[in-house]
N, C-alpha and C positions, 0 to 999 in steps of 0.2 A: 491534290492541292500542294503547292510549294510549302515547306515548313517556315513558319515565321521565325526569324532570328535577330538578335540585336546586331549592332554595328560590328562587334568582333566575333561573330558567328556562333554565339551562345544560344541555347533555347531561349524563348522569350520570357519564360519564367522558370526559376528553380525553387521549388517549395520544399521545405523540410516539415512532415507531419509527425508529430510526437505527442499524442494525446494519452492521458490515463485511461483506464477503462470506465465504462459506464456501468456501475454495479448493478447486477441482475439483468444486464440488457446485452452487452458487448464487451469482449476483452479489448485491451490496448490495441493488439494487432488488427482486430476486426474494425474498431473505430477508425483507425488509421487508413484502413483499405477502403472503407465507405467514403470517408471525406476526400480521399485522393480521387476516387470515381467522380465526385461532383467537381472537383477542380478540373479534371480532364474533359468533362462534358463541355465546359466553357472554353478550355485552351487544350485541346487534343496534343499540341506540341509541348506542353509544359513538361518539365523534368521533375518528377515528384519522388522524394526519398522518405521513406517511412521507418521510424524506429519505436519499437515498444518500450514504453517507460512505466515507471511505478515509483512509490515513494516509502517502501517497506511493507505496504499492505498488499491487498490483491494485485496480482499481476508481477510481483517482484520476482518470483520463481521463474516464470516464462521470459521476462525480460532478460535476467542474467543468463540463464542457460541459452537462450537464443543468441545473445550478444556474443557469448564466450564459446559456443560450439560445444556445450555439454550434452548431457544425457538426463532425462527424466527416469526416475525410479518409483517404485511403489512400495508401500510397507504397510501391513495391517497392524494398527494400534489401537489402544483404548481412547475412545471419543470422549467428550466432555461429560457425558452423562453415564459413561461406563461401557456403553455397546460398542463392539469393533467397528472401526471405520478404515476405509482404503485411502491412505494419505499418501500423496505424491511429495518427493523431494528431488533435489538435483544434484548433480556431480559436475564440476567444472574444473578446468586446469588439470586434466588428467586425474581426477579423483582427489587432488590435493585439497580442494574446497568443496564443502557440501553447502548446499542452499536450501533452507527450511522455511516455509511459510508457516507460522503457527497456527493459522486458521485452518490449514489442512487437516490437522488433528484435533482442534479445539475452537473451530469457528462458530460464529453465531448461527450460521445456517443448520448447524447440527444440534440446536437447541430449540425447544418449544418456546422459549421466552417468558414462560411463567416464572413468578417469583421463586418458586421452589426449584425450578431448573437452574435459574440464574445463581441462586445461593449455593447449589451443589455442584456447579460445573467445574471441572478440574483440567488443569493442564498436564496430567500424567502423560497422555499420549505424545506431547511435545518432547518430554524427556526421552520417550522411547525412541523417537526420530534422532534425538542427539546421540543416543547409545548406539543407533545403527550406523550413524555416520562414523563414530569412533571405531566401531567393529570394521568398517571399511577402510581405515586408516586415514581419514581426513585430518589434516593438520590445521586447518581453519574451518570454522562453522558459522556461517551467516544466517541469522534468524530474523525474518521479517515479522515485525509486531504490528498486527492490525486485523481488524474484523473478528475479534474475539468473543466468545461466549462466556468468558471466565472473569472471575475478579478475586482469584485466590493467591495472587502474589507471586505465582510460580512455585507454590507449595508442592502441587501435584507433580509437577517436573522434578523438583527436589527428591521426592519420594521415589520416583522412577530411576533417578540417578544414584540412589542408595543411601540418601539422607533419611534419618528418622525424625519425624515430628510427633512430640510425645505429649499425652494428656496427664494429668495428675496421678493417674494410675500406672503410668508407664507404657500405655498401649498407643499404637498409631492414632492420630487424629483422623477424622472423616474426611470426605472429599469437599472441595470447594471453599469458599470463604466462611460458610457456615462452620466447617470443621475447625477453622482457627479459633472459634469462640472457646474450644476446649485445650487450646494449645498452652503448654506449661514449660516445656524445655525442648532443646534440639540436641541430636546426637548426629554429628557429621563425620563420625569415624568411618562409616561404610560408603562415603561418597567416592564415586569412581576416580580414581587417582590419574587416569588418563586425561582428565580435564585440565590437569595442571601443564600438560605438554601440547595443549591445542589452544589456538586463539579463537576466541568468540567474539563476534560482533553482533550487537542488537541494533537493527535498523527500525527507525521510528519517525513519524512526522509530527509528533506532540511532544511537549516539554512538561507535561503534568507531573506533579509530585506524588508520592505513593498515597497520601491521605489528605483529609481535610477538605475545604470548600471547592478546591481546584483539582482533588486527587481522583483516584482511579474509580471508587464507587459513587461519590456524590455527582461527578460529572457524567460517567458513562454507565453507571449502574442501571439507571432507569431505562435506557434504550435496550438493555440486555433483558429486562424484565423484573428487576428488583423493585418491589413495591416501594411507595413513599414511606410507609410505616417501618419498613426494613433497612431503609438507606443508612441511617445514622448508626444502628447497631453494627451493619456490617462494615461500615468505615471504622468503627471502635475496633472490631475484630482485626481488621487488617492493619491498624495503628499499633495494637499490641504484638502482632507478629512483627512488624518493621522494627519495633523497639528491642525485641528480642534478638533479632538479627544484628541490629546495631551493636548490642552489647557483646554479643559473641564473636563478631568479626571486626569490631572496631572500624566500621565503615559508616560514612554519613549517607544513609540511604532514603530516610523519610523525605527529605526535601531535594534530592537530587534530581535535576531536570530529566525527565524521560522515565523516572522510576515508576510512574503510575501507567505507562504504556501497556496496552493489552491486559488490562486488569491487574496491573502491578507485576506482569511478568518481566518488566525492564528491571524492577528490583531484584526479582529471583534470579535472573541471569546473571547480574553483577555479583550478588552474594555468593550464589553456589557454583558459579561457572568462571568467575572473574572476567565477566564480559565488559567490553566497552560499549556505551551507548553512543550511536553516531547518527548523523541526519541521513535517513533513508533516502530522500531524493537525491542528494549530493553523491552518496555512494553509488547509487544505480546510474546516474547521469555520467559520473566519471567511468564506470565501467563499460557502458555502452558507446563511449566516444561521442558524446554529444557535442562537445566544443569544437572538435575537428570537423563534424558534419555541418555545424552552423557557418563555417567559413564560406563555403560555396552556395549559401542559401540567400534568395532574395526575400523570401517570405517565410515565416515560421508559423505554424499552426499547431496549437496545443488544445487542451480541453479535459473536462471531467463530466460526471453525471450531474452533479448540482454544485453550482459556485456560489460561496458566500464568504463572510469575512475569514473564516477559518482557513479559506485557500491561501490567503496571504501569510500563514503561519506554518509554513513548512510544506504545503501541499504540492503535487507534482506540477501543475500549470505555472504556478509562481517560480518554481525551481528552474523550469525551462526558460521562463520570460527573463528572469534576471540574468541568465547566461547569454541569452539572445541579445538583450539591451547592451551587455557588456562589448558585443561585437556590432553594435548599431543596427540591429535587424528589427524590422516590424514584427509585432505578435498579435495574432488573432486567436481568440478561444472560442471553440464550439462546446456548448453545454446543453444538457438535457434540460436544466432549469436553472434559475439564478435568483439570488436574493434582490431585494429592491435597491439596497445600498452596496455598491461594489467600489466605493472610493479607495479602500485599502488595496484592492486588487488592482485597479488602474495605477495607483502609486507605485505599485511593486513591479510594474513593467508591461502589463498587458494593455494593448492599445484600443481593442475592440472585443466585445462579447457577443456571440452570435448563438442565441437559443434554437433548439431544433424544433420545438413546438409552434406550430403556425396556425393551431385552431383549438379552441377549448376541447380537452380531452382528459379522461381519467388516466390514472397510472398504467392500468392493463393496456389500454389503447395506445399509449406512447410506446410502450415496450414493444407491442406488436408492430409498430411502424419504424422500428429502428433502421431497418435496411431501406426504407423510403427517405426518412427524414434526415439521415446523416449525409447523403449525397446532396440533397437540397441545401443542407447548411454549407457544404463544400462549395456549391455553386456560388452562394451568397458571399462566402468568404473571398473568393477569387475575383468576384465583380466588385467588391468593396476595395480590395486592393488596387485593381485597374483603375477604378474611378480615382482613387487618390494619387496614383502615378501619372495618369494620362489625361484625366478629366472626362474620360469617356468609357463606356463599357463595351466589351467585345460583342460583335454581332453574334446572334444565335448560330450554333452550328447545326446542320441538317440532322435530321433524326437517323440517318444512315450511319452516323458516326459510332466509333467504337466506344462502348461505355464501361469497359471492364476497369478502366482505371488502376491497372497493377502498379505496385509500388517496386 
């Protein structure tokens, strides 16, 4: 069959697929691949470009290492509850920059999500990964904040880096936010001085302060397992820790936007490492060259596992959509599930939301059908686009077609 092209000889459709991961189901790269497969079922002649994206949480490591031609390394570190874990990190720019996802060392999947686990969970392993990066000579360390099991404000990380967090008897406090209940003083004299010669960036998609009704514990503690009866106590322990840090360092930490990210690790990175908190999605999208890729696209497809009002407040799909709209591109989002009200998402630049669920199913069934449902959603995306552009849908392609849909 002769390839269908427009009047100046370009492919009939040039699509850019840049979806976030579907947590627990598929990585960003896998989602992109499956959606592209569906697009090419309808338009085999389409030119589909895929970009792995993230917002500082899950997938940030793979997106940055993939885009910058880096390498993935592994290090055994202390997990959130003390057991050793095999954590990945990345080296890019010839080893000058190290990329760390805090969840690799202290992620929620490494916790049983009981209240006792959540109160004891520590970021010590994150500090060990930072030490490894320093040992390898990194001049910049990028830390993705997301998916944490912890609420310790980065206290464990600080201990791994040489700080001493002392109780009233002069001993080190215990792990987790519960250990902060005994915190009386700080001794920063042993903090690794290589941190002063290394730039640290903390990537996050949230702007929560450290404490209070919008803080790390009250907002995110329950989903990590902290019981309702423990939330206010834990928030108070974190507040006392933050106040002590402010006094010792003369830094405005308690109300700083993003200080509450990853259970307060944002505040800990600023306090102990001199880090800057930056928009995770903007950092990643700049690093992977999204703006340049958008120039040649007729259609932009993004997405995430579940879309709700939070998406409009720094999540990947809206980050992609805003940049696409700046170049006048239509944007369709593929999602595993969605909230009833998506007005904020539409206002932020997404034109259409296509859920992958096409029949009543429980979560386990939805996860099992990822490889089936995402290509079907890709078909719907391209048919909706063509209907809007031409007023008609493409005829069905014979079943002998190539369904690989490679990117």
